[in-house]
N, C-alpha and C positions, 0 to 999 in steps of 0.2 A: 292649375297651380295658382296660389295666391300671388298677386303682384308683388315683386320685390324680393323674391327668395335669393339666397346667397350662399356661397361656399368659398373658402380659401384653400388653394392647393399649395402646400409647402413642400420642402424637400429636405432630406437628411444632409444633402450636399449640393453644391452647384452641379448642374448637368445630371441630376438624378432623374429628370424626365418631367419636370413641372410644366414646361411649355407644351410638351406632347400631350400630357394628361389634360391640361386646361383646354387645349384645342379640341381634343377628342370629346370631352364632356360638352363643349359648345356645339360641336357638330351633331352629337347624339341628341341633344335637346332640341336643336333646330330642326332635325328630321322628325321630331315628335310634334312639330308645329308651334313650339314655344318661341316667344321673343326673348332672345338671350344675348348678352353682351359680355366680352372679356374685360378684365381690368387688371392693371399692374400699377400700383401706386408709385413705385420708384424703380426705374430700370437703368442699368449701366450697360451701354452698348454703343458701338460705332456703326451698327447696322440700323439705319432709321428709314422712315417713310414720310411722305407728305400727304396729308389729308386733302380733300377737295376744297376745304376752306383755308388751306395754307398753313396748317399746324404740323409740327414735326413730332412724331412719336416713334417708338421702337418698332422695327419690322416684325418682331415676334408678335406684338399686339395687332399689327395690321393683318398678319396671317391668321391670328385667332379670330379677328373680326370676320375675315372671309369664311372661316370655319363656322361661325355663328350666323352667316348670311346677313351680316350687319355692315353698315357703312362705318369705316374707321373714323374715330373722333379723338380729339385731345382729351376728352373726359376719360378715355380708356387707359391713358398713360400720362397722368398729370405732371410727373417729374421724370425727366430723362437726363442722365449724366453721361456725357461723351468725353472719355479720357483724352487728354492731350499729352500726358506723360504718366510716369508711375505715381505721381503725387498730386496731380491736379486734373480737373475735369471742367468742361463747359456745362453749366446748369441750364437746362431747357425746362421752363415752367409753363404749363398749359400751352405747349406747342411753340413757345418763343424763347430764344436765348436771353438770359438775364445776366450772364457774366461768368467769369472763370473763378473757380474756388479750389483751394487745396483740400486734401483729405482731412487735414487737421482742422481747417476752417469749417468744413461741413460736419464732421463727426467729433469735433474737439471736446465737447462736453459729455463724452460717453460715460463718464463715471469719475468719482473722486480719486480713484487710484490711477487714472490715465496719466501716463508720462511719455509724451512724444519725444522723439530724438532731440529736439531742440530745447527741451526743458519741460517743467511741470505746467499743466494748464492753469492759468490764473482764474480767480473767482469771476472776473469780468468775462473771460472767454466762456466759462461754464454757463454763466447767465445768458450770454448772447446766443450760445448754441441751444440752450433750453428754449429760449424764445423762438428761435428759428424752427426748431423741431415742432413746437406747439403750432406755429403758423402753417408749416407744411402739413402737419397732421390735419389741421382744420381744412386746408385746401383739398387734400385727397379725400377726406371723408365727405366733403360737400360734393365732389365729383361722383363718388360712389353713390351717394344718396340720390343724385340726379338720375344716374343710370337705373337705380332700383325703382325710381318713380315711374320709369317709362318702359321697363322690361319685366318679364315674368321672372327671370333669373339673371344674376350677374355672377360669373365664375372668375374669381380673383386668383392671381398667381403671386406667390411670394418671391423672395429673392435670396439666393445663397441658402443658408440654414437658419431656422428660427432660434437655434441654440447658440448663436454668436453672442455670448454673454457680455463681451466687451462693448458691443454696440447696442445693447438692449434699450438703454435710456433714450437713444435717438431714433429708435426703430419706428418707421411709419409704413412698412411694407409687409411685415410678418405679424407677430403677435400684437404689436402696437395698433395695427389696423384692425385685426380680428377683435380685440377688446373694445376698440372705439366703435366699431360697427356691429358688434354682436354676432360675429361670424363663426360657424363651426369650421374646423381645420382638418383636412385630410393630409397626412404626411406621406410623401412618396419616397421610396428607397430603391436604389439601383442594386439589385442582387448580383449583377454581373461583376461588380467590383469586389464582392465578398463583404462579409460582416454586416449584412443587412439587419439581422436581429439586434445586434449590439447598437447599430445606428438608430433604430427605432426606439429602443429602450433608453439609450443615452440621451437622445434628443429630448425625450419627454422628461426624464429625470433631472435635466439641467434647467428646467423651466420653473418659475415660481408657481405657487399654488394657484394664483389667479390666472396665469397664462395656461397652465395645464388644463384648466377647466374647459378650454376651447379645443384642445386636441381630442378630436372625436373618433378618428379611425386612421388606419394605415393602408397603403397600397404598394404592393411589390411590383417593380418594373423590370423588364428585360430578363425574364425567367426563361431558362432553357431546361427541358426535360419533363419528367413526370410530376405533375402538381401534387399527386398523392404523397410523394416523398417529402414535400414541404409542409404538408398539413399539420403534422405533430408539432413542428416549430411554431406555426401560427397559433395553435391551441395554447401552447405554453406562453407565447407572447401575450395572448389575451388574459391568461391567468395572472401574469406578472403586472400587467398595466390596466386591465379592465376595459381594454379597447379592442374592437374587432378589426380584422383586415377585410377591406371591402373590394378587393380585386387583386388578382395575380396576372399581370399583363405579360404575354410572351415576348421574347426577343423578336423584333420585327426588322427585317433587313430593308434598307433603302427607303426609310421614311423621308419624304421630301418636305421639309419644313424650313422656314426662314429662321436661322439661329441668331441668338444675341451676339455671340462671338465664336471664334473657332476658325478652322480652315477646311471645313468639309463642304464640298459642292453637293448640295442635298439631292438634286434630281439626277445628277450623275450616279449617285448611289443606287437610285432606282434602276437606271439603265444597266449598270454594271452587275448588280446583285440579283436582278430578276432575269427576265428574258433579254438577252443582249441582241439588239436589232442590228443586223448587218448594214454596212454602208449602202445607200441607195444607188450610188454610182460604183465605179471600179476602184476608188481610192478613198482614203481617210484624210481628215484634216487634223493637224496637231496644234493645239493652242497652249501657249505658255503664258501664265499670269505672274507678273513680278510681285512677290510677296513683300511689298513695301511696308515700312513701319507705320503703325496706326492706320492700317488698311481699313477702309470703310465701304460698306455696301458691296462686298465681294459677291453677294448674291446676284449681281449683274450678269455674271458668267454662267449662272444656272441654265439660262435659256440656250446658251451654246452647248452646254453639256447634255441637254435633253435631245439634241439632234443626233439621229443615228449616224455613226461614222465620224463624229467629232470627239476628239480626246482632249480633255482639259486637265492641266496639272499646274500647281503652283511651284515657282522656281525662285532660287536666290543666288544662282551662279551663272556667269556668262556662257559657259559651255553648254548649259541646258537650253540655250536658245538656238543651238546649231540646227536641230532638225524641226524647229517650230515653223509652221506655216503662217501663224499669226501670233504676235506678242501683244499682250494687253497690259497697259499700265492702269491699274484700278484706282478708285477713289481713295483718298487718305485724309485724315484730319491734320496731317503735318506735311504740306507740300514741300517746304524747304528741307525738312528732315528727310523726306523721301528722296529728294535730289541728292543730298549728301550721301545717302545710303547707296543709291544707284552708282554714283561716281566711285565711292570707296570699294565697291564690289566688282568694278569693271563692267557692270551692266550698261552704264551710260554709253561707253565706247562701242559695246556690242550692238546696242540699239541704233546708234548712229551709222554703223557699218551696214546694218540691215536696210536702213532707209536709203543709203547711197546705192545699194544693190537692187532697190525697187521691191523689197520684201515687206509685207504688210505689218503695220504697227497701229494699234488703236489705243487712244488715251481717253479715259472716262473721268470727268470731274477733276479731281486733283491730278490725275494722270495727264489729262488734257493740259492743265496749267503747266505741269513740268515740261511738256513738249515745246512750250513757247520760248520766246527770246529772252524775256526779262520778267521778273516778279518783284513787285514792290510790296513788302509785307511789314507793316508796323502793328499788325493786329494779332495774327496767329502765332508766328514765331518771333516777331519783333526784330527780325534780322535785317530790315532795311531792304536795299536793292540787291537782288540775287540773280545771277545769270542762269537762264533755263537751258534746256538741251538744244534749243535753236532749230528745231525741226519743223516748227509751224510759225507763221508770221503773226504772232500773238504776244501782246503785253498784258500782264495781269497786275491789277492793283487790288489789294485786300481792303475791303470796306468794313466798318464796324457793324453795319447792319448785315443780316443774313438773307440771301435770296432763298425763298421757299415757294416753289411754284409747281404746277401740274401742266406743263405745256403740251400742246398737240401740234404736229406739223407734218412735213413730208420730206422724205429723202429717198434717193434712188428710185423715184417713181412710186413709192409706197407710203401709206399713212403710218405715222409714228406717234405713240404716246409715251410720255416719260415723266420724270419728276426731278426737280432741282433742289439741291441743298448745298450752298456754298457761300463763303464770304468773298471769294475772289471774283472780281469783275474783269472780264476779258475784253480787250480792245483788239479787234481784227485789223491788221495792217494790210497793205497791198502785197500781193504775191501768192495768194492762195489759188489753187486750180479750180476749186468749186466750193460753194457753201456746203456745210454739213450740219444739219440741225442748227444749233446756235454757234457752232464752231466752223471748222473748215477742213479741207483736204489739200495736201501737197504731195503729189506722186502717190506713194503707197502709204502715207502717214495720215491718219484720221484723228480728229479730236472733237469732243463735245462735252458739255456739262450735264447732258441728260442721262440720269440713271434710268434703268428699266427700259431703255429704248429697244434692246434686243428681245424683249418679250413680245414685240409686235411681229407676228409670224411672217408677213409678207416682206417687211423690211429686213428681218434677220436672214431670210433665204436670199434676198438680193445681195446683201452684204457678203454672205458666205460665197456666193458665186463670184463676186469680185476677188475675194481672197483666194479662191481656188484658181482663178485665171492668172493672178499675179504670181502664185506659187507653182504654177504648172502642174497642178494636181487634177486628176480625173474624178473630182468629187462633185456629186450632184446632191443638193439638199432634198430631203424627202418632202413630197408635196403635201403630206397629211399630218405633220407634226404640229399640234396645237398646244401651245404652252399652257394656256388657261385651263384647258381640259385636263392636262396632266396634273396641274395643281389641285383641281377639284377631285380627281381620283385619289390623290394622296390624302386630302382632307377626309374623304369618305373612309379611307383605310383607318384613320385615327378614330373616327366615330365607330367603326366596326370593332376596334380594340376594346373600347369601353362597353359597347352593347353586348359583346360576346364573352368578355372575360372579367367584367366588374359586376358587383352586386348593385344593379341599377335601382332596385327598390330601396336599398339602404341609402344610396346617393340622393334619391328623390326626397326621402324623409329628412335628410340633413339639410338639403337646399331649402325645403319648404318649412321645416319645423325648427330650424336653428340649432343652437347648442343643446345637446342632450343633457338631461338632469342626472345627477348622481355619479358622474365620472370620478373615479378615485384619484387621490394624490399619490404620486410615485416619488418616494424619497430618493435623494436628499433635497431636491429642489434647487433653485438658483442660489449661488453663493451670495451671502449677504442680503438675500431677498431681492436681488436685481429683477426689475420688471414688476 
């Protein structure tokens, strides 16, 4: 393959399967011996990861890098938006936070007809937004060009739908990127939702003539049944649009991938929906994860869910903690908001009662901060001094700079690797029973800033033995559960989906040959010539 081939995987909707298809193509190409890299120009997610050089990127891109057998890099996700509310996000550029921005501030110049709730967009705002868009587009295309210079192929993932006509003028992740970088586009549609043919046709017909030139093919995702029954529709779609369907991927249960957002524990899906492994000991462990607002990196509990006999569920009511052997307070982009939510729902009192009874509680990152005595926050919530749950001797002060690190240490006699993403700086006070990674333990309450620590197999087993002992459960961790191997198996399943159910020859032609000539225009095109 000629160095620098490329392809953009777009979707008719969010959650159509772009991340799965992108990862699958990466794994398929990597197994062919090609140097391949994933790329997503702009990602909106609270699930993020820290590269070895201390850059923050979306976890989906880190997963895709693993599928490509490549080291994750900030080049693979140059713009990351981390929501802090319904209207604002932290902007992470090339792996480093550069500030908070409202949706209007980021997308404000989306078109002359744009009228946000607070009033019409001024000419100055339009100009500022256009300049920002041009600067960001230049940044992301430079990152993509660098990856293409060093890889045989770069598989790009779009965001949302390319037919979001209200945002086309500021688009840097879908057709804006495809046109700038000369990429062919494969559009993925989720047939399980229904209306996939209308979605394919409508997506194409809403694009300008120039944008449509890059739409090269379609791919059906999550199909159940006899493919021969679908083929007449695919033929008609080709007649209508002049574009082929290059794959019909079957509905695959339990695909373990790191998601951008949502509340699915991916590897638990594998355990539950395939062969359910019985508990290694005589009993099970039940884990309740508090579904706090702005929950981030909830993939931390995937490693628990992968253990035979461990049942993980997300909860939002105090009565759901009654039969839990372990309660987890996960990371959050809003520690103060999470504290308010825990108190309003009665979960704070329920957790305090658990601690008094010696029943295990684990706080991770923002959850660790919430377990402390006091939080001083003039950065994230700007709420000033807020009282924590008081279950750990910790005081937290929010700093303007963000800690981004890949620490390695030891806990419970086992080696632990993790990663840190937080503004809160924890001061450990006297009163802890023992250190716990960068945090501490008091009785049955544990807290640390380290994400990903439970993926260390020996440490996870040692921690679960402590939980079982405190809960009086006859639970024994399986000695042969290796989380990294489970992830590799899942990535190979994604590669198998592409290899077995996609037209790989057609995909290779697109990746190497670029945008095909002679693709017809599908009327009516973008309203007002947008794009």
